[in-house]
C-alpha positions in Angstrom: 0.0 0.0 0.0 1.3 3.4 -1.0 1.7 6.1 1.8 0.0 9.4 1.2 2.2 12.4 0.7 3.1 14.4 3.9 1.4 17.7 4.3 3.2 20.5 6.2 1.6 23.4 8.0 2.9 26.6 9.7 0.8 27.9 12.5 1.7 31.5 13.3 0.6 34.4 15.5 1.6 38.0 15.7 1.2 40.6 18.5 1.0 44.2 17.5 0.9 47.8 18.6 -2.7 48.2 17.5 -5.3 47.1 15.0 -4.3 48.8 11.7 -1.6 47.2 9.7 -2.1 49.6 6.8 -1.9 52.8 8.8 0.6 53.1 11.7 0.6 49.9 13.8 3.5 47.4 13.8 4.3 43.9 14.8 5.9 43.5 18.3 6.1 39.7 18.3 6.1 36.8 15.8 5.7 33.2 16.8 5.3 30.1 14.6 5.5 26.4 14.6 6.0 24.1 11.5 4.5 20.6 11.7 3.4 17.7 9.6 -0.1 16.4 9.3 0.8 13.5 11.6 1.5 16.0 14.3 5.3 15.9 14.1 6.8 19.2 15.0 9.5 20.3 12.6 10.6 23.6 14.1 9.6 26.7 16.0 10.2 30.4 15.5 9.8 33.2 18.0 11.1 36.8 18.2 10.1 40.1 19.7 10.2 43.0 17.3 11.1 46.6 18.1 8.3 48.6 16.4 10.2 51.9 16.8 7.1 53.3 18.5 5.3 52.8 21.9 3.0 49.8 22.3 0.4 52.0 24.1 -2.8 50.4 25.2 -2.0 47.1 23.3 0.3 46.1 26.2 -2.9 45.5 28.2 -3.8 42.8 25.6 -0.5 41.0 24.9 1.5 42.0 28.0 4.6 43.0 26.0 6.1 46.2 27.4 8.1 48.9 25.6 11.0 48.1 27.9 11.0 44.5 26.6 11.3 45.7 23.0 14.2 48.1 23.4 16.8 45.5 22.5 14.6 43.4 20.2 15.5 43.2 16.4 13.9 45.9 14.3 11.2 45.1 11.8 13.5 44.6 8.9 15.8 42.2 10.8 12.8 40.3 12.3 11.2 39.9 8.9 14.4 38.6 7.4 14.8 36.1 10.3 11.2 34.9 9.8 11.7 34.6 6.0 14.8 32.6 6.5 13.1 30.3 9.1 10.1 29.7 6.8 12.3 28.7 3.8 10.0 26.7 1.5 6.4 27.6 1.9 4.3 25.0 3.7 1.2 23.5 2.2 -1.0 25.7 4.4 -0.7 28.3 7.1 -2.9 28.4 10.2 -3.7 31.5 12.2 -6.4 32.6 14.6 -8.1 35.6 13.0 -6.0 35.0 10.0 -6.9 38.1 8.0 -5.4 40.2 10.9 -2.2 38.3 11.2 -1.7 37.8 7.4 -2.4 41.5 6.9 0.4 42.5 9.4 2.9 40.1 8.0 2.3 41.2 4.4 2.6 44.8 5.4 5.9 44.1 7.2 7.3 42.3 4.1 6.2 45.2 1.9 7.7 47.9 4.1 11.0 46.1 4.4 11.2 45.2 0.7 11.5 41.5 1.4 10.0 38.8 -0.7 6.6 38.0 0.7 7.1 34.3 1.6 3.3 34.0 2.2 2.9 34.5 -1.6 0.1 36.1 -3.5 -2.5 33.4 -2.8 -1.4 31.4 0.2 -3.6 28.6 1.6 -4.5 30.0 5.0 -6.8 28.3 7.4 -8.4 30.7 9.9 -8.8 28.8 13.2 -11.2 31.5 14.5 -13.6 30.9 11.6 -13.1 27.1 12.1 -13.9 27.5 15.8 -17.0 29.5 15.1 -18.2 27.0 12.6 -17.6 24.0 14.8 -18.5 25.6 18.2 -21.2 27.9 16.9 -23.0 28.1 20.3 -19.9 28.9 22.3 -19.9 32.2 24.1 -16.6 33.4 22.8 -13.7 32.5 20.6 -10.9 34.5 22.2 -7.3 34.2 21.2 -6.2 33.3 24.7 -7.8 30.7 26.9 -8.6 31.7 30.4 -8.0 29.2 33.1 
């Protein structure tokens, strides 16, 4: 019996200074994990990003302070590190509220003049939409679980 081809995914998340990738807000953290469809983890990526501006009220959401970002790589360096880590694009990306995260990543690649490794039409699975579809009667679908 022939084994099916392995599928690779990259699940990623960004934290930001605000809600508007196309205006003035920037990424302050990128985290990602690459894994196979059988659950085997291939690698992880994580970096803080110095946004060259204060985090403001967003610190109340993600908990990352301006002081923590002082010595973090700037956006151009962080994007280059993420690009190098990604290497070959996976079969699909996963993100919670994917349009938000993809929007920020694409803007960062555009601003820094780096090749957008997500591509023009990446396969992106939005886990927020998936959660809403599967758990339609749940009270909330927040990014962070509260224990």
